[in-house]
Phi, psi and omega in degrees: 000145177241138179290345176286345173283162183289123176250132187275050174278133180236132176287132177220159178224150169240197184289348185245317193220170173258134185229176166233142174237150181253112182062232182258023180305139177287166184306326181291348178249010177291151177265133178286143181291137178303315181292330175296315180301316187289349178292345179288341180256112181238120182279169184298324181299314180290321178301315180297318179298316182293328181286325185263357183241132181295156179299322180295317180292321176302317182292320179296316180296317180299317181297316181294310184291326180294317180297312180293316181297320180295318180295316178295318178303314181295319179300317181294314180299314180297317181294318179296330181274358179086023179234063182295151178291146178290324180266144178294152179301142179284157170293141009265021185273344186300314182298319180293319181293324176298323176296321177297315181300320178296315180296318180300317181292315183298322186252007177052056182273131176214140180255131173266339178209147178226149174051065180237150184274143173228151181211154178243114175285337180289319187250346175082031178232164179206167178191176178246113179279145183289304187213147169236124184185221182230150176209126183055036176079006181244147176288130189220152164260122188240143178234131183263127176240132179249008177228221181294130179269096182280154173301335181290347176300320178293323178294318179299311180297323179296322176298318178295314181298317179301320178294319179297318179296324178293322182283321190247344184097174184303142178194155175280119185207112175280159174242126189225131172262137176248116177253121174237111185290135184301330183276002178079012185278354178164170178207150180204164170242154175224116179266117182275095181284342183264060183302314184301319180292318178299319179295320178300319178296316179297313181294331175294318176298320179298319180292321177296317178301316177301317181293318181297324186244030185306314187287324174297318182290324177294318178297324179287339184075031186298131188298327189256026184300321187245020180278000000 
């Protein structure tokens, strides 16, 4: 099986969490979202921001940055996949997109697949990976960030890679984060050479998430509660 083929993962939510379901699987067999799991780990920088910023201001900032970031994210994915927009990016995205074009050329980035689902039957999680392709001549799983490049980006990618290896078997696959700043001030790539450590961090978050919400998950009859 190839993850580049269509996988019938569907995003779903209940009153507590965001999940993925495969086909007609019942709620007790839903896969928890990778990004949902990673919310249990909050660094000091984010904690400080949340403490000194009102909830209303946080929401306004989130709405603005999310809209711009999502549009830039889509432009980058399409371009990497060989489907550039006919019209040039609008301001204020042009400067950021120009930074992406420079980065793409320098590192020979190309996507063979974008926005595809991966899941782990062993651990009960799933997610949507941004891109599968090449970077610096190596086959890579790539994640695009248009804001702050958190250490958790590597954990997220490790979770995706682990699911891919489970689905497809052993393969050489680097995990790479692409950061293109929304304000156009720069772009960079980060190759996570310490995959095993990143995976350990992700699985630790998954175990903490299970512990924090044990009783909700037990009531749900979730299959992977004690794995």
